[in-house]
C-alpha positions in Angstrom: -39.3 3.3 -15.2 -38.7 6.9 -14.9 -37.3 8.5 -18.1 -34.7 11.2 -18.4 -36.5 14.4 -19.2 -34.3 15.4 -22.2 -33.2 13.3 -25.2 -32.2 9.8 -24.3 -28.3 9.4 -24.4 -26.7 6.3 -25.5 -25.4 6.0 -22.0 -28.9 5.7 -20.6 -30.0 3.3 -23.3 -26.9 1.2 -22.7 -27.4 1.0 -19.1 -31.0 0.0 -19.4 -30.3 -2.6 -21.8 -27.8 -4.6 -19.8 -30.3 -7.4 -18.5 -31.3 -8.2 -22.1 -27.6 -8.1 -23.0 -26.7 -10.5 -20.4 -29.2 -13.1 -21.6 -27.7 -12.7 -25.0 -24.2 -13.2 -23.7 -25.5 -16.3 -21.8 -26.9 -17.8 -24.9 -23.8 -17.0 -26.9 -21.5 -18.7 -24.3 -23.8 -21.7 -24.3 -23.4 -21.9 -28.0 -19.7 -21.6 -28.0 -19.2 -23.9 -24.9 -17.9 -26.8 -26.9 -15.5 -24.8 -28.7 -14.3 -22.9 -25.7 -13.9 -26.3 -23.8 -11.8 -27.5 -26.8 -9.6 -24.5 -26.4 -9.4 -24.3 -22.6 -9.8 -27.8 -21.7 -6.1 -28.9 -22.4 -4.7 -25.6 -20.9 -6.3 -26.8 -17.5 -4.3 -30.0 -17.6 -0.9 -28.1 -17.9 1.2 -28.3 -14.7 1.7 -24.9 -13.1 -0.7 -23.1 -15.6 -1.2 -19.4 -14.4 -4.2 -17.3 -15.8 -3.6 -13.5 -16.0 -6.8 -11.2 -16.4 -5.6 -7.9 -18.2 -7.1 -4.9 -19.5 -7.0 -1.0 -19.2 -9.1 1.1 -17.0 -12.5 -0.4 -16.7 -11.4 -3.4 -18.4 -8.8 -4.0 -15.8 -11.1 -3.4 -13.0 -13.6 -6.4 -14.4 -10.5 -8.8 -13.9 -10.1 -7.6 -10.4 -13.9 -8.3 -9.7 -13.5 -11.8 -11.6 -10.0 -12.7 -10.2 -11.1 -14.8 -7.0 -14.1 -16.7 -8.8 -11.9 -17.4 -11.7 -9.1 -19.0 -9.5 -11.9 -20.9 -7.4 -13.7 -22.3 -10.4 -10.6 -23.4 -12.3 -8.2 -24.2 -9.6 -5.3 -22.3 -11.5 -3.4 -19.5 -9.8 -5.2 -16.4 -11.1 -3.9 -12.8 -11.2 -5.6 -9.6 -12.3 -2.8 -7.4 -13.7 -3.5 -4.1 -15.8 -2.0 -3.8 -19.2 -0.8 -0.3 -18.1 1.5 -2.3 -15.6 2.5 -4.9 -17.9 3.5 -2.3 -20.7 6.0 -1.0 -18.5 7.3 -3.8 -16.4 6.5 -7.2 -18.4 9.3 -8.9 -16.6 7.5 -8.4 -13.3 4.5 -10.6 -14.6 5.7 -13.1 -17.4 7.8 -16.0 -16.6 9.6 -17.6 -19.5 9.4 -21.2 -18.4 5.8 -21.1 -17.0 2.6 -21.8 -19.1 0.4 -18.7 -19.1 -3.4 -18.1 -20.3 -3.5 -14.5 -20.9 -7.2 -13.4 -20.8 -7.5 -10.0 -22.4 -10.5 -7.8 -22.1 -11.2 -4.9 -24.4 -14.3 -3.0 -25.5 -12.6 -1.7 -28.8 -9.8 -3.9 -28.9 -7.6 -1.0 -30.0 -6.0 0.1 -26.9 -2.2 0.6 -27.5 -1.5 -1.1 -24.2 -3.7 -4.1 -24.9 -2.1 -4.6 -28.2 1.4 -4.4 -26.8 0.7 -6.6 -23.9 -0.3 -9.5 -26.1 2.9 -9.0 -28.2 5.0 -8.8 -25.0 3.5 -12.0 -23.9 4.6 -13.8 -26.9 8.0 -12.2 -26.6 8.6 -13.2 -23.0 6.8 -16.5 -22.5 8.0 -19.9 -24.0 4.2 -21.0 -23.7 1.5 -18.5 -23.8 -2.2 -18.9 -24.7 -4.6 -16.1 -25.6 -8.1 -15.9 -24.5 -9.5 -12.3 -26.0 -13.0 -11.2 -24.9 -13.9 -8.1 -26.9 -16.8 -6.2 -28.2 -15.5 -5.1 -31.5 -15.1 -7.6 -34.6 -12.9 -4.9 -36.4 -10.6 -4.4 -33.5 -6.8 -5.2 -33.5 -7.1 -7.9 -30.7 -9.7 -9.5 -32.7 -7.6 -9.6 -35.7 -4.8 -11.1 -33.6 -6.9 -14.1 -32.8 -7.0 -15.1 -36.7 -3.2 -14.8 -36.8 -2.7 -16.9 -33.8 -5.4 -19.5 -34.4 -3.7 -22.3 -32.9 -2.8 -20.6 -29.6 -5.6 -18.1 -29.2 -9.4 -18.1 -28.9 -11.3 -14.7 -29.6 -14.8 -14.4 -28.1 -16.8 -11.7 -29.8 -19.5 -10.5 -27.6 -23.0 -9.3 -29.0 -23.2 -6.0 -30.9 -25.0 -4.3 -28.2 -22.0 -4.7 -26.0 -20.1 -2.3 -28.0 -21.0 0.8 -26.3 -21.3 4.0 -28.3 -21.0 6.3 -25.3 -17.7 7.1 -23.8 -18.2 5.3 -20.5 -18.2 1.5 -20.3 -21.4 0.1 -19.2 -23.0 -2.9 -21.1 -19.3 -3.7 -22.3 -18.0 -3.9 -18.7 -20.8 -6.1 -17.4 -20.9 -8.4 -20.4 -17.1 -8.9 -20.4 -17.4 -9.5 -16.6 -20.3 -12.0 -17.0 -18.4 -13.9 -19.8 -15.2 -14.8 -17.9 -17.3 -15.8 -14.7 -19.2 -18.3 -17.1 -16.3 -19.3 -19.1 -14.3 -20.0 -15.8 -17.0 -22.6 -15.0 -17.9 -24.2 -18.2 -18.7 -27.6 -16.8 -21.7 -26.1 -15.1 -22.9 -23.6 -17.9 -26.1 -25.4 -18.4 -27.0 -24.9 -14.5 -26.3 -21.2 -14.8 -29.6 -20.3 -16.5 -31.2 -19.8 -12.9 -28.3 -17.5 -12.0 -28.8 -15.4 -15.1 -32.5 -15.1 -14.3 -31.7 -13.9 -10.9 -29.2 -11.3 -11.8 -31.2 -10.0 -14.7 -34.5 -9.6 -12.4 -32.2 -8.0 -9.9 -31.0 -5.4 -12.5 -34.5 -4.6 -13.5 -35.3 -4.1 -9.9 -32.5 -1.6 -9.7 -33.4 0.2 -13.1 -37.0 0.4 -12.0 -35.7 2.8 -9.2 -34.2 5.3 -11.4 -36.1 8.1 -9.9 -34.4 7.4 -6.6 -31.0 7.7 -8.3 -32.0 11.0 -10.0 -33.1 12.5 -6.5 -29.8 11.4 -5.0 -28.0 13.1 -7.9 -29.8 16.2 -7.4 -28.3 16.6 -3.9 -25.2 18.5 -3.2 -22.4 16.1 -2.9 -19.1 16.6 -4.3 -17.3 13.5 -3.1 -18.6 9.7 -3.3 -16.7 6.8 -1.6 -17.7 3.1 -2.8 -16.8 0.5 -0.4 -17.1 -3.3 -1.1 -15.3 -6.5 -0.1 -13.5 -9.4 -2.1 -14.9 -9.3 -5.7 -16.9 -6.3 -4.8 -13.7 -4.0 -4.3 -13.4 -4.3 -8.1 -16.8 -3.3 -8.5 -16.4 -0.4 -6.2 -13.3 0.6 -8.0 -15.2 0.6 -11.5 -18.2 2.5 -9.9 -15.6 5.0 -8.5 -14.4 5.5 -12.2 -17.9 5.5 -13.7 -19.0 8.4 -11.6 -15.9 10.4 -11.7 -15.5 10.4 -15.6 -19.3 10.8 -16.3 -18.9 14.1 -14.1 -15.8 15.1 -15.7 -14.0 15.0 -12.4 -16.4 17.6 -10.9 -17.3 14.8 -8.3 -14.1 13.3 -6.8 -14.5 9.6 -5.9 -12.6 7.0 -3.9 -13.0 3.3 -3.3 -11.7 1.0 -0.8 -12.6 -2.2 1.1 -14.6 -1.8 4.2 -11.7 -2.9 6.5 -9.1 -1.1 4.5 -11.2 2.3 4.7 -10.8 2.5 8.6 -6.9 2.4 8.3 -6.4 6.2 7.2 -8.7 6.5 4.0 -11.7 7.6 6.2 -9.9 11.0 6.3 -11.5 11.7 2.8 -15.0 12.2 4.3 -16.3 15.8 4.6 -19.7 17.4 4.8 -20.3 17.1 1.0 -19.5 13.2 0.9 -21.9 10.4 -0.3 -21.1 6.9 1.1 -22.0 3.8 -1.1 -21.9 0.4 0.7 -21.7 -2.5 -1.6 -22.6 -5.1 0.9 -21.6 -8.9 0.5 -24.1 -11.7 0.3 -21.8 -13.7 2.5 -23.2 -13.3 6.1 -19.6 -13.8 7.6 -18.3 -10.9 5.4 -21.3 -8.7 6.2 -20.4 -8.7 9.8 -17.2 -6.9 9.2 -19.0 -4.6 6.5 -21.8 -3.6 9.0 -19.7 -3.0 11.8 -18.0 -0.2 9.7 -21.2 1.1 8.4 -22.6 1.4 11.8 -19.6 3.1 13.0 -19.8 5.5 10.3 -23.5 6.2 11.2 -22.8 6.8 14.9 -19.8 9.0 14.2 -21.0 10.7 10.9 -24.7 10.7 11.0 -24.9 13.8 9.1 -23.1 11.9 6.1 -25.8 10.3 3.7 -25.3 6.8 2.7 -26.6 4.4 0.1 -26.8 0.8 1.1 -26.8 -2.0 -1.6 -27.3 -5.7 -1.4 -29.3 -6.4 1.8 -32.4 -5.8 3.4 -32.8 -2.2 5.0 -31.6 -1.9 8.4 -33.0 1.3 10.1 -29.6 1.5 12.2 -27.7 2.7 9.1 -30.2 5.5 8.4 -29.5 5.0 4.8 -31.1 7.6 2.4 -31.6 4.9 0.0 -31.4 1.0 0.2 -31.5 -1.5 -2.5 -31.9 -5.3 -1.6 -30.5 -7.2 -4.5 -32.4 -10.4 -3.5 -29.2 -12.8 -4.3 -28.1 -15.6 -2.2 -24.6 -16.1 -0.6 -23.6 -18.7 -3.4 -24.3 -16.6 -6.2 -21.0 -15.5 -7.8 -22.7 -13.6 -10.4 -24.0 -11.2 -8.0 -21.1 -8.9 -8.9 -22.8 -8.1 -12.1 -25.9 -6.3 -11.2 -24.0 -4.3 -8.4 -22.2 -2.4 -11.1 -25.3 -0.6 -12.1 -25.2 1.5 -9.0 -22.1 3.5 -9.9 -23.4 3.5 -13.6 -26.8 5.2 -12.5 -25.3 7.6 -10.2 -22.9 8.7 -12.7 -25.5 9.1 -15.4 -28.0 11.2 -13.3 -25.2 13.3 -11.6 -23.9 14.1 -15.3 -27.2 15.3 -16.0 -27.6 17.4 -13.0 -24.4 18.9 -13.9 -25.6 20.0 -17.1 -23.1 17.5 -19.0 -23.5 15.2 -21.9 -23.2 11.6 -20.5 -22.1 10.3 -24.0 -19.2 12.8 -24.0 -18.8 14.4 -20.5 -15.3 15.5 -20.9 -15.7 19.2 -21.7 -11.8 19.7 -22.2 -11.5 16.3 -24.1 -9.0 15.1 -21.3 -10.6 11.6 -21.6 -11.8 9.8 -24.8 -13.5 6.7 -25.6 -10.3 5.0 -26.9 -7.2 6.3 -25.1 -4.9 8.7 -27.1 -1.4 9.8 -26.9 0.2 6.5 -25.6 3.5 6.0 -27.5 4.9 2.4 -27.3 8.5 1.9 -26.9 10.3 -1.4 -27.8 11.4 -3.5 -24.9 14.9 -5.1 -24.6 14.7 -8.7 -23.8 
């Protein structure tokens, strides 16, 4: 694997450690599977139970990526709603006489919006249960579970999931993997082969770091990430990752393949890079390929990166990564996340920034600052 020529940043170390971290997360959830079933099992029997996946920023985007599979696996209506939406409009999302399982994702567990969201859920809902998935044992959300032990469960992820860098990398993928595994606990023993598949896929991506560095050294100023279904959430996270790691010097956008035709394609200029996160589903891929092929024919001077499928010469991709994952693999969304992380890491270095603290002005920080919480009138 090609190493960065200067001192290794926490960001690089944390990106590269993810396959090992995912194996540790799987072992942890295996160990906790009985206690998780004891907490979640009775909730699945409640008529009309709704699951809300929530977090802020990256922690919200992983909920978007996990929403469909969580709903399929549990059979419960599932929504992904950002804490930043809930804090301002709780009455839009919480129903008083409706049982809710609120799943909170948080790296630090100290975001003002995340703390307020669990409090608002308790105020607005007659029957609410909390599953808190976090990376920080000392965070306020983890402390909350000890106060509400009869109606909450706190899953503390391995220490390596608690990123030291500004950008969420291992914390994002480990929390995403956690909810995908937890939503299908009855089949947790059979997930070992899936873990082997995604860690192998991730290591294959990481071995191509020289190619990511080469792309990052090219003169692009805009990047568009496209996905379908759960991969739209990954496209959104990738959009954020590259933009924050470059301190906004690279402007990014995300969309679905089909949605991109309806106006957003106007964002493309001569300094744009297109990143296609292709689905493993053959039916979905037909729609995706049509859009990518159309782009190639109309915009053949615009470089693209193709992810997830065998190389197709018709797309004239400057870089192609086959993830070697099958269409039944729900966990395929997890390794796809590395694409945005690696592009962000190397473009940050190319621009002379510190990936661990890329915000020169201090506009963004590891834990959001300056949010004042105002009391809600019920």
